[in-house]
C-alpha positions in Angstrom: -0.1 -0.2 0.0 1.4 3.6 -1.0 1.5 6.3 1.6 -1.6 7.8 0.1 -3.5 4.8 0.7 -2.1 4.4 4.1 -2.9 7.9 4.9 -6.7 7.5 3.8 -7.1 4.5 5.7 -5.7 6.0 9.1 -7.9 8.8 8.3 -11.3 6.8 7.8 -10.2 4.7 11.0 -9.7 7.8 12.8 -12.9 9.4 12.2 -15.2 6.1 12.9 -13.2 6.3 16.4 -14.4 9.7 17.0 -18.0 8.2 16.1 -18.1 5.7 18.3 -17.0 7.7 20.9 -19.7 10.0 20.5 -22.3 7.7 20.0 -21.3 5.9 22.7 -20.5 8.0 25.7 -21.8 7.7 29.3 -25.0 9.4 29.8 -27.5 7.2 28.4 -29.0 10.4 26.5 -27.6 10.0 23.6 -24.9 12.0 23.5 -26.2 14.5 26.0 -26.0 14.0 29.7 -29.3 14.0 31.8 -30.0 17.7 33.4 -32.4 20.6 33.7 -32.8 23.0 30.3 -33.0 26.3 30.4 -35.6 28.3 27.6 -32.3 28.3 25.7 -31.2 24.9 25.3 -28.9 24.7 27.4 -28.0 22.9 30.6 -28.8 24.3 33.7 -27.4 23.5 36.6 -31.2 24.8 38.6 -34.1 26.2 37.6 -37.0 27.7 39.1 -40.5 28.0 36.9 -43.6 29.4 37.7 -46.8 28.6 35.7 -49.1 31.8 35.7 -52.7 31.0 36.4 -55.9 32.0 34.1 -57.1 34.9 34.9 -57.7 36.8 31.4 -57.5 37.1 27.8 -53.9 38.4 28.5 -52.7 35.5 31.0 -54.8 32.5 29.3 -52.4 30.0 32.1 -50.1 29.1 29.4 -47.7 31.9 30.0 -44.8 31.1 33.0 -41.6 32.7 34.0 -38.7 31.0 34.8 -35.2 32.1 36.3 -32.3 29.5 36.4 -28.5 30.2 38.0 -27.3 33.4 36.7 -29.8 35.6 35.9 -31.2 38.2 37.5 -34.6 37.0 38.1 -37.8 36.1 36.8 -38.0 36.3 33.0 -40.8 36.1 30.4 -40.9 32.1 29.2 -40.1 31.4 25.3 -43.7 29.9 23.9 -46.5 28.5 26.2 -45.8 25.8 28.7 -46.9 23.2 26.5 -44.1 23.5 24.2 -42.1 20.7 23.5 -38.8 22.9 23.5 -39.3 25.3 26.3 -37.4 24.8 29.9 -40.2 22.3 31.1 -40.7 20.5 27.9 -37.6 20.1 27.2 -36.3 18.9 30.5 -39.0 16.2 31.2 -39.2 15.7 27.9 -35.6 13.8 28.0 -37.6 10.9 29.2 -39.3 9.9 26.1 -36.5 9.7 23.9 -34.6 7.2 25.9 -36.9 4.0 24.5 -35.4 1.0 26.0 -32.6 2.3 27.2 -31.3 0.0 30.2 -28.8 2.8 31.4 -31.5 5.5 32.2 -33.7 5.2 35.5 -37.1 7.2 36.5 -39.5 7.3 39.0 -42.5 9.9 38.0 -45.5 10.4 41.1 -48.3 12.4 41.8 -50.9 12.1 44.2 -53.5 13.1 41.2 -52.2 10.5 38.9 -52.6 11.3 35.0 -55.6 11.2 33.5 -55.7 9.7 30.2 -52.8 7.2 30.3 -52.8 3.2 28.8 -52.3 1.5 31.8 -52.8 1.8 35.6 -49.1 0.5 36.2 -49.8 0.2 40.4 -52.1 0.7 42.9 -54.1 3.7 43.8 -52.8 6.4 45.5 -54.9 6.3 48.5 -54.3 9.0 51.7 -51.8 6.5 52.5 -49.5 7.9 50.1 -47.6 11.5 50.3 -48.8 14.3 48.6 -46.3 15.1 46.7 -45.2 15.7 43.0 -42.4 15.2 41.0 -39.9 13.3 38.5 -36.9 11.5 38.7 -34.5 11.2 35.7 -30.8 10.5 35.8 -28.1 8.3 34.1 -24.8 6.3 35.5 -23.7 9.9 35.8 -26.1 12.8 36.4 -29.6 13.4 36.3 -32.2 16.0 37.6 -35.0 15.8 40.6 -38.0 18.2 39.4 -40.4 18.8 42.4 -43.7 20.5 41.3 -47.5 21.4 42.0 -49.2 20.3 39.3 -52.1 17.3 39.1 -51.5 14.7 36.2 -48.8 15.5 35.7 -46.4 14.7 33.4 -47.2 11.6 31.2 -46.1 8.1 31.5 -43.5 6.9 29.8 -44.9 4.7 27.3 -47.0 7.6 25.8 -44.2 8.6 24.1 -44.2 12.3 24.3 -44.2 15.6 26.8 -47.5 17.4 27.4 -48.2 19.4 29.7 -52.2 18.5 31.2 -55.3 20.6 30.7 -56.3 20.5 34.1 -52.9 22.3 34.9 -53.7 25.5 32.9 -56.3 27.1 35.3 -54.4 27.7 38.2 -50.9 28.9 39.3 -48.0 26.2 39.6 -44.2 26.0 40.5 -41.6 23.9 39.3 -38.3 23.5 41.0 -35.6 21.2 38.8 -32.0 21.0 40.0 -29.0 18.7 38.3 -27.1 16.7 40.7 -24.4 14.1 40.2 -25.1 10.3 40.4 -24.1 10.0 43.8 -26.9 12.6 45.3 -29.6 10.2 44.2 -29.1 7.7 47.0 -30.2 10.7 48.9 -32.6 11.9 47.4 -34.2 8.1 47.3 -34.0 7.7 50.9 -36.5 11.4 50.7 -38.7 9.5 48.7 -38.9 6.5 51.1 -39.7 8.9 54.0 -42.2 10.9 51.8 -44.2 7.6 50.7 -45.1 9.2 47.6 -47.6 7.7 44.8 -45.8 6.5 42.1 -47.6 6.2 38.6 -44.5 4.5 36.3 -40.8 3.7 37.4 -38.1 1.6 35.9 -34.7 1.4 38.0 -32.2 -1.0 35.9 -30.3 -3.5 37.3 -27.2 -1.5 36.1 -28.7 1.4 38.2 -30.3 -0.4 40.9 -27.0 -1.4 42.8 -26.2 2.0 42.6 -28.8 3.8 43.8 -30.7 1.3 45.7 -33.0 3.6 47.8 -34.7 4.9 44.5 -34.9 1.4 43.4 -36.9 0.3 46.4 -39.2 3.3 45.9 -40.2 1.6 43.0 -40.0 -1.8 43.7 -42.4 -0.4 47.0 -44.7 1.2 44.7 -45.1 -2.2 42.8 -46.0 -4.3 46.0 -48.5 -1.4 47.2 -51.0 -2.9 44.3 -50.6 -6.1 46.3 -50.6 -5.3 49.7 -52.8 -2.0 49.5 -50.4 -0.5 51.9 -47.6 2.0 52.1 -47.1 1.5 55.9 -43.2 0.9 57.0 -42.5 1.1 60.6 -38.4 1.5 59.7 -38.9 4.6 58.3 -38.0 8.0 59.8 -40.8 10.5 60.3 -38.6 13.4 58.8 -35.2 14.4 58.0 -33.8 17.2 56.3 -30.3 16.9 54.1 -28.0 18.9 52.3 -28.1 18.1 48.2 -25.8 20.2 46.7 -25.8 20.4 42.2 -23.7 19.4 39.8 -22.6 22.9 40.3 -22.4 23.1 43.4 -25.2 25.3 44.4 -26.2 24.1 48.3 -29.9 22.8 48.5 -31.8 21.6 51.4 -34.1 18.6 51.4 -37.2 18.7 54.1 -39.1 15.6 54.0 -42.0 14.0 56.3 -44.3 10.9 56.2 -47.1 10.3 57.7 -45.8 9.3 61.5 -44.6 13.5 61.8 -48.5 14.5 62.4 -47.9 18.1 61.9 -47.1 21.1 59.6 -44.0 20.8 57.7 -43.5 24.5 57.6 -44.4 25.9 61.0 -43.5 23.5 63.4 -40.3 22.7 61.1 -39.0 24.3 58.6 -39.1 27.9 59.9 -37.2 26.8 63.5 -34.9 24.9 61.4 -34.1 28.1 59.1 -34.1 30.4 61.6 -36.8 32.3 60.0 -40.4 33.6 59.5 -42.1 33.1 56.7 -44.8 33.5 54.2 -46.4 30.8 52.2 -47.8 30.2 49.9 -50.4 26.9 49.0 -53.7 25.3 47.8 -56.3 27.4 50.3 -59.6 25.5 48.4 -59.1 23.1 51.0 -60.3 22.0 53.5 -59.3 22.4 57.5 -56.8 25.4 56.4 -54.1 25.9 59.4 -54.6 29.8 59.8 -51.6 32.1 60.0 -49.5 30.9 63.1 -47.0 33.2 65.4 -46.7 31.3 67.8 -43.5 29.0 69.4 -41.3 32.0 68.8 -41.7 32.1 64.8 -44.4 33.5 62.6 -46.1 31.5 59.3 -48.2 34.0 57.3 -50.4 32.4 54.7 -50.2 34.7 51.7 -53.3 36.1 50.3 -52.7 37.6 47.1 -49.7 37.4 44.8 -48.4 39.2 42.1 -45.1 37.0 40.6 -42.8 38.8 38.9 -45.4 41.9 38.7 -47.4 40.1 35.3 -50.5 40.2 36.9 -51.6 40.5 40.2 -54.3 37.6 41.8 -56.4 35.9 44.6 -54.2 32.7 46.2 -57.4 31.1 45.1 -56.2 31.2 41.4 -53.1 29.5 42.5 -52.0 25.6 43.6 -48.1 26.3 43.8 -46.7 25.2 47.2 -43.5 27.3 48.6 -42.3 29.6 51.0 -39.9 32.6 51.4 -38.1 33.9 54.3 -38.9 37.4 55.8 -35.2 37.7 56.4 -31.9 36.5 55.9 -32.2 33.6 58.5 -30.9 34.9 61.5 -27.2 36.3 59.4 -27.5 39.7 59.5 -26.7 40.4 55.8 -27.4 37.3 54.8 -29.7 35.9 51.8 -33.2 34.8 52.4 -34.3 31.4 51.8 -36.5 30.1 49.5 -38.3 26.8 49.5 -40.3 25.4 46.4 -42.6 21.6 47.8 -45.4 19.8 47.1 -47.3 20.2 50.3 -50.3 22.4 52.0 -50.7 24.3 55.1 -53.7 21.9 56.1 -55.0 19.6 58.8 -55.4 16.3 57.1 -52.0 17.1 55.1 -50.4 16.8 59.0 -50.7 13.1 58.2 -49.7 12.9 54.8 -46.0 12.4 53.6 -44.9 15.8 51.4 -41.2 18.0 51.6 -39.9 21.2 50.2 -36.2 21.9 48.8 -34.7 25.2 50.3 -32.0 27.5 48.4 -30.5 30.6 49.9 -30.0 33.2 47.4 -30.8 37.0 47.3 -31.9 36.7 43.4 -33.8 33.9 44.2 -35.5 35.3 47.4 -36.0 38.7 45.9 -38.1 37.1 43.2 -40.4 35.0 45.0 -40.7 38.0 48.0 -41.6 40.8 45.5 -44.2 38.0 44.5 -46.0 38.0 48.0 -48.1 41.0 48.3 -50.9 40.1 50.9 -51.0 38.3 53.7 -53.0 37.2 56.4 -51.8 38.2 60.2 -52.1 36.5 63.0 -55.0 38.3 64.3 -56.9 37.2 61.3 -56.7 40.6 59.6 -55.4 40.9 56.3 -52.4 43.6 55.4 -49.2 43.7 53.4 -47.0 41.2 53.6 -43.9 44.1 53.0 -45.3 45.2 56.1 -45.1 42.2 57.7 -40.9 41.5 56.5 -40.2 44.9 58.4 -42.2 44.0 61.3 -40.3 40.9 61.7 
């Protein structure tokens, strides 16, 4: 073989090697590892998404606000919340692109399952399971945990594509997505075990089960629920808070409670743990609502009127999201305030159900949520300015 022929053969071999390296790089998500995405299609360490309610013709329930790491506050979402190219659609849509990939694990859980699914994979949710909603998706290197408030979301994997439910359009909804390295998912699985979620679709293949046994146990337990009809486990802790550091180094705190905790998440635990008074947004159109509480040294005030991003002002009866914002920096002078986004309400029934919240101490995120709270119920039961409450606490 002459020099020219040998050179062409070497070049062809090198190109083939490069193609194989790209096709079979670890991660399982095609050529990209599993991650949260922003509206620009860029990998995001984390994002917060606020889906605005249907209030009028200019606010049709499809609009949303987005804030990711490095942003200066809320930005208007590009397109509608149902857009598969938006942050939510692109992030959750990774699930439906995997096919029969044996190196991908996922858990879909929601106390209000999707209405239209091809088959009932697990037992009915019931009130024994947690009042929890979320998506866990990971490969052998990393993944994300999406905590949210939207009923009937997302579709089961076999549906084949992302969609946002019509039932989630009328009211405000909240989402927090955080990208984590693989080693964090064992801890996340342990938190979910405490929450006792209503899992309606999951798969943790053998290739990942040994790396994240707690997630595998959540999936297995949910399958067993169909057989024995109970999610009781006396060995589980009643509650636990743990630090969770994102792939990019941002430090979050996860609070998880189970049925046996039998108390309000925010006033009895989150407020004293963060050493902060809290303004709390939750679904107020349920029975047994817990009023604002100023006992035990901490003020936890129920929000009554909202204006996220100052885009539209509305009564909390139009908002199904569950979040809390501190009135200060958590006991440290000059510190940033706390924001917690989760899936459980302040009502009597949910004291006896699992649920949780994920908290971050960040000045930009705190300002975005703090300014969204307009009117609050004071402990006198009168309604007044949340910002007055902030100055007085």
